[in-house]
VOMARLO-220644 format. One record per atom (N, C-alpha, C, O): residue number from 1; atom name; z, x, y. Coordinates in Angstrom, 2 decimals. Atoms other than C-alpha are relative to their C-alpha. Layout:
REM VOMARLO-220644
(NUM; "CA"; (Z; X; Y))
...
END
This chain:
REM VOMARLO-220644
(1; "N"; (-0.98; 0.11; 1.55))
(1; "CA"; (-90.69; 86.20; -101.72))
(1; "C"; (0.58; -1.58; 0.06))
(1; "O"; (0.68; -2.27; -0.96))
(2; "N"; (-0.28; 1.06; 0.56))
(2; "CA"; (-89.44; 83.04; -100.79))
(2; "C"; (-1.58; -1.44; 0.09))
(2; "O"; (-1.68; -2.66; -0.03))
(3; "N"; (1.18; 1.75; -0.27))
(3; "CA"; (-93.23; 81.15; -100.14))
(3; "C"; (0.06; 0.05; -1.79))
(3; "O"; (0.12; -0.96; -2.50))
(4; "N"; (0.78; 0.23; 1.90))
(4; "CA"; (-93.98; 82.70; -104.44))
(4; "C"; (0.96; -1.30; -0.36))
(4; "O"; (0.64; -2.35; -0.89))
(5; "N"; (-0.44; 1.54; 1.20))
(5; "CA"; (-91.11; 80.36; -105.48))
(5; "C"; (-0.28; -1.01; 0.87))
(5; "O"; (-0.81; -1.87; 0.16))
(6; "N"; (0.72; 1.25; -0.08))
(6; "CA"; (-92.04; 77.55; -102.98))
(6; "C"; (-1.39; -0.31; -0.89))
(6; "O"; (-1.39; -1.50; -1.18))
(7; "N"; (1.36; 0.22; 0.45))
(7; "CA"; (-95.76; 77.60; -104.74))
(7; "C"; (0.77; -0.21; -1.29))
(7; "O"; (0.96; -1.42; -1.37))
(8; "N"; (-0.48; -0.06; 1.17))
(8; "CA"; (-93.91; 78.12; -108.37))
(8; "C"; (0.76; -1.97; 0.50))
(8; "O"; (0.72; -3.10; 0.00))
(9; "N"; (-0.27; 1.96; -0.12))
(9; "CA"; (-92.59; 74.51; -107.14))
(9; "C"; (-0.56; -0.65; 0.04))
(9; "O"; (-0.92; -1.46; -0.81))
(10; "N"; (1.73; 1.16; -0.48))
(10; "CA"; (-95.03; 72.78; -106.03))
(10; "C"; (-0.37; -0.05; -1.01))
(10; "O"; (0.04; -1.00; -1.66))
(11; "N"; (0.52; 0.67; 1.26))
(11; "CA"; (-97.23; 73.41; -109.25))
(11; "C"; (1.43; -0.45; -0.75))
(11; "O"; (1.91; -1.56; -0.54))
(12; "N"; (-1.08; 1.14; 0.53))
(12; "CA"; (-94.32; 72.46; -111.12))
(12; "C"; (0.12; -1.84; 0.10))
(12; "O"; (0.41; -2.66; -0.77))
(13; "N"; (-0.03; 1.11; -0.21))
(13; "CA"; (-94.41; 69.40; -109.80))
(13; "C"; (-1.06; -1.06; 0.38))
(13; "O"; (-1.12; -2.28; 0.46))
(14; "N"; (1.00; 0.81; 0.33))
(14; "CA"; (-97.52; 68.92; -109.49))
(14; "C"; (-0.37; 0.18; -1.71))
(14; "O"; (-1.23; -0.31; -2.44))
(15; "N"; (0.33; 0.32; 1.90))
(15; "CA"; (-97.72; 69.21; -113.18))
(15; "C"; (0.40; -0.99; -0.37))
(15; "O"; (-0.51; -1.80; -0.54))
(16; "N"; (-0.93; 0.91; -0.32))
(16; "CA"; (-95.08; 66.81; -113.52))
(16; "C"; (-1.55; -1.65; 0.39))
(16; "O"; (-2.27; -2.51; -0.11))
(17; "N"; (0.77; 1.29; -0.74))
(17; "CA"; (-97.21; 64.16; -111.86))
(17; "C"; (-1.65; 0.30; -0.68))
(17; "O"; (-2.69; -0.26; -0.33))
(18; "N"; (2.21; -0.24; 0.04))
(18; "CA"; (-100.96; 65.43; -113.31))
(18; "C"; (0.64; -0.57; -1.93))
(18; "O"; (-0.07; -1.46; -2.40))
(19; "N"; (-0.20; 0.32; 0.73))
(19; "CA"; (-98.93; 65.00; -116.91))
(19; "C"; (0.43; -1.32; -0.85))
(19; "O"; (0.48; -1.54; -2.06))
(20; "N"; (-0.22; 0.82; -0.22))
(20; "CA"; (-97.91; 61.86; -116.11))
(20; "C"; (-0.91; -1.41; -0.49))
(20; "O"; (-1.08; -2.36; -1.25))
(21; "N"; (2.16; 0.42; -0.07))
(21; "CA"; (-101.40; 60.89; -115.30))
(21; "C"; (-0.82; -0.80; -1.68))
(21; "O"; (-1.37; -1.85; -2.02))
(22; "N"; (0.82; 0.37; 0.84))
(22; "CA"; (-102.40; 61.85; -118.80))
(22; "C"; (0.61; -0.98; -1.41))
(22; "O"; (0.10; -1.64; -2.31))
(23; "N"; (-0.44; 1.16; 1.00))
(23; "CA"; (-99.77; 60.15; -120.72))
(23; "C"; (-0.43; -0.92; -0.15))
(23; "O"; (-1.00; -1.25; -1.19))
(24; "N"; (0.16; 1.10; 0.60))
(24; "CA"; (-100.17; 57.15; -120.03))
(24; "C"; (-1.46; -0.35; 0.20))
(24; "O"; (-1.55; -1.57; 0.05))
(25; "N"; (0.95; -0.37; 1.40))
(25; "CA"; (-104.14; 57.85; -120.87))
(25; "C"; (-0.13; -0.17; -0.63))
(25; "O"; (-0.54; -1.26; -1.03))
(26; "N"; (-0.78; -0.06; 1.69))
(26; "CA"; (-103.28; 58.55; -123.71))
(26; "C"; (0.45; -1.48; -0.49))
(26; "O"; (-0.20; -2.51; -0.57))
(27; "N"; (-0.98; 1.56; 0.05))
(27; "CA"; (-100.94; 55.70; -124.45))
(27; "C"; (-1.40; -1.29; 0.22))
(27; "O"; (-2.09; -1.90; -0.59))
(28; "N"; (1.56; 1.02; 0.17))
(28; "CA"; (-103.86; 53.42; -123.10))
(28; "C"; (-0.57; -0.32; -0.99))
(28; "O"; (-0.24; -1.34; -1.60))
(29; "N"; (0.55; -0.92; 1.00))
(29; "CA"; (-106.08; 54.92; -125.55))
(29; "C"; (0.18; -0.06; -1.26))
(29; "O"; (-0.71; 0.07; -2.09))
(30; "N"; (-0.15; -0.83; 0.90))
(30; "CA"; (-104.03; 55.38; -128.05))
(30; "C"; (0.76; -2.09; -0.66))
(30; "O"; (0.11; -2.90; -1.31))
(31; "N"; (-1.56; 0.47; -0.03))
(31; "CA"; (-101.00; 52.74; -128.42))
(31; "C"; (-0.98; -1.25; 0.20))
(31; "O"; (-1.43; -1.39; -0.94))
(32; "N"; (0.23; 2.08; 0.34))
(32; "CA"; (-102.69; 48.61; -127.90))
(32; "C"; (-0.57; 0.18; -0.88))
(32; "O"; (-0.56; -0.86; -1.53))
(33; "N"; (0.94; 0.21; 1.46))
(33; "CA"; (-104.76; 49.31; -130.72))
(33; "C"; (-0.16; 0.43; -0.87))
(33; "O"; (-1.21; 0.47; -1.51))
(34; "N"; (-0.98; 0.02; 1.13))
(34; "CA"; (-102.47; 50.34; -133.07))
(34; "C"; (0.67; -0.94; -0.38))
(34; "O"; (0.60; -1.62; -1.41))
(35; "N"; (-1.41; 0.65; -0.11))
(35; "CA"; (-99.43; 48.69; -132.08))
(35; "C"; (0.33; -1.35; 0.81))
(35; "O"; (1.33; -1.92; 1.25))
(36; "N"; (0.04; 1.95; -1.47))
(36; "CA"; (-100.62; 45.20; -129.83))
(36; "C"; (1.08; 0.22; 1.06))
(36; "O"; (1.66; -0.72; 1.60))
(37; "N"; (-0.66; 0.22; -0.98))
(37; "CA"; (-98.60; 46.65; -127.50))
(37; "C"; (-0.26; -0.07; 1.35))
(37; "O"; (-1.48; -0.24; 1.26))
(38; "N"; (0.61; 0.17; -1.44))
(38; "CA"; (-99.28; 46.41; -123.70))
(38; "C"; (-0.16; 1.68; 0.63))
(38; "O"; (0.77; 2.49; 0.68))
(39; "N"; (0.40; -1.01; -1.19))
(39; "CA"; (-100.94; 49.31; -121.53))
(39; "C"; (1.38; 0.90; 0.87))
(39; "O"; (2.50; 0.45; 1.11))
(40; "N"; (-1.18; -0.30; -1.07))
(40; "CA"; (-98.79; 51.54; -119.32))
(40; "C"; (-0.53; 0.41; 1.11))
(40; "O"; (-1.59; 1.02; 1.06))
(41; "N"; (-0.21; 0.02; -0.53))
(41; "CA"; (-98.50; 51.69; -116.44))
(41; "C"; (0.47; 1.15; 1.21))
(41; "O"; (1.68; 1.36; 1.38))
(42; "N"; (-1.09; -1.85; -0.68))
(42; "CA"; (-97.62; 55.18; -114.00))
(42; "C"; (0.63; 0.33; 0.18))
(42; "O"; (0.95; 1.48; -0.09))
(43; "N"; (-1.34; -0.38; 0.24))
(43; "CA"; (-94.85; 54.80; -113.25))
(43; "C"; (0.99; -0.12; -1.62))
(43; "O"; (1.58; 0.82; -2.14))
(44; "N"; (-0.40; -0.11; 0.78))
(44; "CA"; (-93.51; 53.82; -116.02))
(44; "C"; (-0.33; 1.18; -1.41))
(44; "O"; (0.63; 1.31; -2.16))
(45; "N"; (0.62; -0.98; 0.11))
(45; "CA"; (-95.33; 56.55; -117.79))
(45; "C"; (0.43; 1.56; 0.18))
(45; "O"; (0.31; 2.63; -0.42))
(46; "N"; (-0.30; -1.35; -1.11))
(46; "CA"; (-94.00; 58.91; -115.26))
(46; "C"; (2.15; 0.23; -0.95))
(46; "O"; (2.97; 1.11; -1.21))
(47; "N"; (-1.65; -0.08; 0.37))
(47; "CA"; (-90.31; 58.29; -116.64))
(47; "C"; (0.00; -0.31; -1.16))
(47; "O"; (1.12; -0.07; -1.60))
(48; "N"; (-0.34; -0.47; 0.83))
(48; "CA"; (-91.03; 57.81; -119.87))
(48; "C"; (-0.46; 2.05; -0.50))
(48; "O"; (-0.37; 2.64; -1.58))
(49; "N"; (-0.15; -1.25; 0.15))
(49; "CA"; (-91.66; 61.44; -119.53))
(49; "C"; (1.10; 0.95; 0.60))
(49; "O"; (1.05; 2.16; 0.39))
(50; "N"; (-1.29; -0.23; -0.28))
(50; "CA"; (-88.23; 61.99; -117.86))
(50; "C"; (0.38; 0.11; -1.25))
(50; "O"; (0.56; 1.16; -1.87))
(51; "N"; (-0.61; -0.11; 0.62))
(51; "CA"; (-87.06; 60.69; -120.27))
(51; "C"; (-0.19; 0.30; -1.47))
(51; "O"; (0.88; 0.07; -2.03))
(52; "N"; (0.47; -1.02; 0.62))
(52; "CA"; (-88.82; 62.51; -123.40))
(52; "C"; (0.75; 1.24; 0.27))
(52; "O"; (1.28; 1.93; -0.61))
(53; "N"; (-0.01; -1.76; 0.03))
(53; "CA"; (-88.04; 65.85; -121.44))
(53; "C"; (1.51; 0.44; 0.35))
(53; "O"; (1.81; 1.62; 0.54))
(54; "N"; (-1.45; -0.05; 0.39))
(54; "CA"; (-84.09; 65.20; -121.40))
(54; "C"; (0.35; -0.17; -1.38))
(54; "O"; (1.13; 0.57; -1.97))
(55; "N"; (-0.44; -0.57; 1.70))
(55; "CA"; (-84.07; 64.30; -125.15))
(55; "C"; (-0.30; 0.75; -0.77))
(55; "O"; (0.33; 1.25; -1.70))
(56; "N"; (-0.14; -1.03; 0.68))
(56; "CA"; (-85.98; 66.30; -125.97))
(56; "C"; (0.45; 1.58; 0.22))
(56; "O"; (0.25; 2.31; -0.75))
(57; "N"; (-0.03; -1.20; -1.27))
(57; "CA"; (-85.01; 69.59; -123.51))
(57; "C"; (-0.79; 0.47; 0.17))
(57; "O"; (-0.69; 1.60; -0.30))
(58; "N"; (1.08; -0.44; -0.80))
(58; "CA"; (-88.28; 70.26; -121.82))
(58; "C"; (1.28; 0.36; 1.35))
(58; "O"; (0.94; 1.23; 2.16))
(59; "N"; (-0.56; -0.19; -1.92))
(59; "CA"; (-85.88; 70.55; -118.47))
(59; "C"; (1.52; 1.00; -0.09))
(59; "O"; (2.69; 0.77; 0.21))
(60; "N"; (-1.30; -1.58; 0.55))
(60; "CA"; (-83.77; 74.29; -119.69))
(60; "C"; (0.26; 0.09; 1.42))
(60; "O"; (-0.20; -0.79; 2.15))
(61; "N"; (0.01; -1.43; -0.38))
(61; "CA"; (-82.90; 76.68; -117.44))
(61; "C"; (0.49; 0.71; -0.84))
(61; "O"; (1.08; 0.63; -1.92))
(62; "N"; (-0.53; -1.08; 1.45))
(62; "CA"; (-82.57; 79.88; -118.38))
(62; "C"; (0.94; 0.81; 1.62))
(62; "O"; (0.72; 0.97; 2.82))
(63; "N"; (-1.29; -0.88; -0.33))
(63; "CA"; (-79.45; 81.81; -117.26))
(63; "C"; (-0.79; 0.95; 0.64))
(63; "O"; (-1.93; 1.21; 0.25))
(64; "N"; (1.02; -1.18; 0.07))
(64; "CA"; (-80.34; 84.87; -115.05))
(64; "C"; (0.94; 1.06; -0.90))
(64; "O"; (0.35; 2.15; -0.94))
(65; "N"; (0.44; -1.18; 1.34))
(65; "CA"; (-78.47; 87.15; -118.08))
(65; "C"; (-0.93; 0.61; -0.71))
(65; "O"; (-0.92; -0.27; -1.57))
(66; "N"; (0.75; 0.34; 0.74))
(66; "CA"; (-80.82; 88.04; -119.86))
(66; "C"; (1.10; 0.04; -1.48))
(66; "O"; (2.06; 0.65; -1.03))
(67; "N"; (-0.40; 0.01; 1.34))
(67; "CA"; (-79.06; 87.80; -123.86))
(67; "C"; (1.22; -1.57; -0.02))
(67; "O"; (1.81; -2.09; -0.97))
(68; "N"; (-0.64; 1.11; 0.08))
(68; "CA"; (-77.23; 84.75; -122.34))
(68; "C"; (-0.09; -1.34; -0.30))
(68; "O"; (0.92; -1.99; -0.04))
(69; "N"; (0.25; 0.33; 0.85))
(69; "CA"; (-78.66; 82.37; -124.05))
(69; "C"; (0.10; -0.70; -1.39))
(69; "O"; (-0.12; 0.02; -2.36))
(70; "N"; (-0.48; -0.01; 1.37))
(70; "CA"; (-77.76; 80.32; -127.06))
(70; "C"; (-1.15; 0.52; -0.82))
(70; "O"; (-2.31; 0.39; -0.44))
(71; "N"; (0.73; -0.68; 0.85))
(71; "CA"; (-79.22; 82.25; -130.10))
(71; "C"; (-0.10; -0.86; -1.06))
(71; "O"; (1.02; -1.10; -1.52))
(72; "N"; (0.24; 0.08; 1.07))
(72; "CA"; (-80.59; 80.68; -132.90))
(72; "C"; (0.26; 0.63; -1.16))
(72; "O"; (-0.22; 0.21; -2.21))
END
């Protein structure tokens, strides 16, 4: 059972790092030409991804009780 949890955590970490690379690539092929801004380095894209996740709620944790979360 612990192996499954470790696998999920490892997958999540890999996805975060891959997402930062994709964000950097998309930024560098789009934004410098449109707005005359500098290209992003990998760790800048990583930090930008973390900031966006914090601002827009991508890093939320579910509670153990069903229905205990916020209701719209």
